[in-house]
N, C-alpha and C positions, 0 to 999 in steps of 0.2 A: 498597739504596744511597740511595734517596730518604729513607728513614727516618733513616739516619745523618746525612745532610746537614741534614735538618730539625731534628734534635736539636742539631747543632753550631750552627746559626743561632740556635736558642732559647737555648742556653747563652751565646753571644756577646752576644745581645740583653740577657740578664739581667745580665751583667757590665758592659756599657755603661750600663744603667739604674742599677745599684747604684752605679757610680762617679759618675754624674751626681748621684744623690741625695746621696751622701756629700759631694761638692764643694759642692753647694748648702747642705747642712746646716752644713758648715764655715764657709761665708761668712756664713750667718745667725747662727750662734753667735759667730763672731768679731766681728760687728757689735754684737750684743747685749751681749757680755761686755767690750767695749772700755771702759776707764775714761774718764770725761769729765774732762779737766784744766781746761778753761775754766770760769770762774765769772763770775757777774754782779757788778757793782760794788755792787749792793744786797744781795748775799748776806751774811747775818750771819757773823761770825767765831766759829766754835764748835769744840769739840774734834774733831768729825768731819771738818772740812775744814782742819785745821791743816797737814797735809802738802801740801795742794794750793797753798796760798798761800806765795809767797816773801816773806820778811821781810828786805828789804835794809837796813832801818834798825836795828832792835834786836830782841833776843829776850828782853829782861829781864822783861817782865810787870809786875804790880802789886807794889810793895814799899814798905817803909819801911826806913830804915837798920837792917841786921841781921836783917831778916825778910821772907820772901816771903809775900805775901798773896793769891796768885792761885789756890790750889787747896786743898781739903780733901777727901781721898778719900771717895767715896761721897756727898758733899754738893754740892760744886760744883767746876768746873774752868773758871776764867775766864782762864787764861793767854793763849789766842789773842785773846780780846777785849781784854785788857790790852795786848798787843803792838800790836794795831791802834790802840788809843786813843793809845798813846805815839807812834806814827807820825803820827797825825792831829795831835796837839799840836805835832809838828815841822813841820807844813805839808805833809804827804804824803797823797795820796788812798789809797783802799783797795788799790791795786796798788803803792803806793810811789813814785808819780810826784809831783813838786812840784805843789802846787795851792793855791788860796786857799780855805781852809775856816775858817769861824768856829768859835770855841771851843764855842759852844752846839751847833752841828751835830756837832762831834766828840763831845760829851757825849751827845747824842741817839743817835748811832750806837752809842756805847759801851753805853748802856742797852739798846738793842735787841739788841746782841750778847750781853750778860749774860743777858737774859731768854731768848734763843734757846738759849744754852748750857744753861740750866736745863731748857728743853724737850727738848733732846737727851738730857740725863741722866735726866730723870724723866718725860717725856711729860706727860700731864695728871693725874698722880698728885697726891693731896692729903696724902700722908703727911708726917711731920715733916721728912724730908730735903728733899723737894720744896718745902715751905713755907719752910724755912730758906734754900734756894737762892734762891728768889724774893725773900725779905726781904733777904738779903745783897746781891743785885743792886740792889735799890732803895737800900740804904744806900750802896753804892759810888757810885751815880749822885749821890746827895745830897752825898757828900764831894767828888767832883770838881767839882760845881757850886759848892760853898761855898769850896773852897780851891785850885782848879786854876789860877786866873789866873796865879799866879807861875810856873807850869811851862809855860804855853802860849807857844811861840816861833813859831807860824805867822804867816802874813801876813794873815789875816782879822781880824775883830773879836775881841778878847779878852774881851768882855762875856759 
């Protein structure tokens, strides 16, 4: 009888221990796997975090009449950077709230977003696609610095 009672206690102990381990494991895995929705105001706008950011202003991206210029598959994807730049030019911060942001700061953030987008797509690669991405990012920055004044409607300095 004592042998039977000892086996029952051992089996019960094992079930309780296994349940505790599974619960603890579930809590740890749930904590580790939980997506992080919050983002820093300094985080670049890249293709990887496009779904995390709300774009309460516009989702147009970079364009000229009749053509979108914000992505070339396999080379660059600047849509998210372009959307944020458009919001900045409207006087909105990275989260879409009204703010006083100078045009120069908008353009600097845009350039950082473009370069970060190249980094997301190509890493540190030096192949032609990566180099074309970085070169295009620099060109976009130069264009907005040269011709963006007319499109800036924010409350900061338009210089």
